[in-house]
N, C-alpha and C positions, 0 to 999 in steps of 0.2 A: 499654791492653792491656799486660799484663806478659808476661814470658818464658814462664811456664807456659801462659798462654792462647794465646800464639803457637804453642807446640809442639802443644797440643791441636787448634788449628785446622789446623795442618799435617797432623796425622794424619788428621783428618776429611777434608781435601781429597784426600789420597792414597787414602783409603778410598773416597771417592765416584768417583774416576777408575777404580779397580779394579772397583768395583761396576758401573760402566757397561759394562765388558767382560763381566761375568757376565750382566747383564741382556740384552745383545745376543746372547750365545751361547745362552742358554736360550730367549729369545723367538724367535730364529731357528729353533731346533729345533721350537718349538711353533706358531708363526704364520707364518713366512716372513721373507724379508729386508726387505721394505718396512715391515712392522709393527715389526720389530726396530730399524730405524733410528729410527722415531718414538719408541719407548719408551726407547731409549738416549740420545737427544739431550739431554733436559733434565738428566739426571743428569751427563752428561759436561760440559755447558756450565757448570753450577753448580760442579762440582769444578775445572774448568780456570780458571774465573773467580776462584775463591777462591785457587788457586795463584798466579795473576798478581798478585792483590792482596797476598798475603803476600810475594812476591818484591819488589814495589815497596816495601812497608813495610820489609823487611829492608835493601834498598838505601838507603832514606832514613835508616835507623838507622845504617848503616855510614858514611854521609857526614856524619851529625850533624844532619840537618835535623829529623827526627821521631824522638825517642828512644823505645825500648821500655823500659819501667820494669823494674827488677829485682823479682822476686817476693819475698815475705816469707820463703818457705821456704829461699831460697838463702843468706840471712845467718844464721849460727849464733847460739847464745845468747851474749850479751855483745858481739856485734858490732853496730856501727851502720852503716847504709848507706843 
């Protein structure tokens, strides 16, 4: 995984967590609290799990155990990296 992929996954994870709140709100209006909990749970669990994975991956990168590669777009023309 490179840095741009890491950022894309972070945006997706935050988007899933926010989406779970919208799913809960709208489904609670339409179906009730019990159904809203059932519909929200998978989206929230996937988003939160992805955030936990990305946190662990970033921590391992900071420690130096599992590096996140530099993306090709970060190095300009004529630079090697």
